[in-house]
N, C-alpha and C positions, 0 to 999 in steps of 0.2 A: 722427127720425134719430139714430142712435147715434154716439158719438164714436169716432174711429179709435184703437184701442188701440196701434197701432204708431207713432203720432205722438210725436215727442220731447217730453219734459217740459220746459216752459219754466221756468227758474229766474230769479229776479230777481238783478240785479247789485247787490251791496252797494256803498255809497258810501264815500268817504274817511273820513267821520265814523264810520261803523260799523267800519271797519278800525282807526282810532285807538282807539275804545272797546274793541275786542276785545283790543288789546295790554295792557290793564289787567285783563282778565277773569281770574278765578282759574282757570277751566278752561284757558284758553290758557297762562297762566303755568305750570300743572302740565304741560302738553304740552311746553313749552320745557324745563322742569326734567327731565322724563323723557328727552327727546332728549339734552340736554347731559350727563346722568348716565351715558349710554352713550358718546356720541361723544368727549367729552374724555378720559376715562380710556383708552379704546381707542386713540385717536390717540396719546396720550402713550406708551402701552405699545409700540405699533408703531414709533414714532419711536426709542425707546430700543433696541429690538431691531435696527432698521436701523443706528443709530449704532454699536452693539456690533459688528455685521458689518463696517462700514466701518473702525472702529478696529482690528479684528483684521486686516483686509486691509492696513492701513498699518503696524501695529506688530508683528504676529505673522506675518510673511511665511513664516518657516520652518514654523511650525505649520500655516498655511493651505495650504502646498504639500506637506504630508505625505500621501503616497498612502494611501488607505484600502483600495481594491481596484482593480487594473488602473491605468488612467490617471486614475481619479477620486480627487481629493484633498478635504481638508476645505473648501477654498474653494468648490469646485463644489457640494458637498453643502449648505453654508450658503447659497450663492446660490440654489439650488433651493428651500431652505426659506423664503426670502423670498417666492417665488411661492406656495408652499403656505400660508404665513401670510396672504398677501393674500386668497386665495380663501376661507380659513377665516373671516377677519374679515368678508368680504362675506356669506357664508352665515349667520354668527351674527347680523349686523346685519339681514338680511332677515327672519329668524325673529323677532328682537326687535321690529322695526318692525311686522310683521304682528300680533303679539300685544299690544304695548304702545302703539305710536304711532298706527297707522292707526285703531283704534277711537276714540281721542280726537280725532284730526283729522277723522274722518268726522262725529262728533257736532258739532264746531264748524262744519264746512262746511255741514251740514244746517241748523244754527241761523242761519248767515249768509245762506244762499241760499234757505232754506225754501221 
């Protein structure tokens, strides 16, 4: 009798000791370093950009209210750029994660669940 090829693959569940050991593994530490090397600078950059926008709204009201065309002023444009920046960061992160993070995470997951 042949094995059913559509049957789900059973993976073993790693225990607490294995997870603790993995936290010290060089491969896992490299994964954390890769993630943090992207996430922290990008988060700081976006926070500074956002704070710049907020500070302009508070202290440069006249400039933010200056019409650019029709009823659209600098405040509206910069507010919309906050959304554009958010989507751009998401797109950049997804590409970064697919290329740099996911292969490392998959290798660790395979080793843990084997």
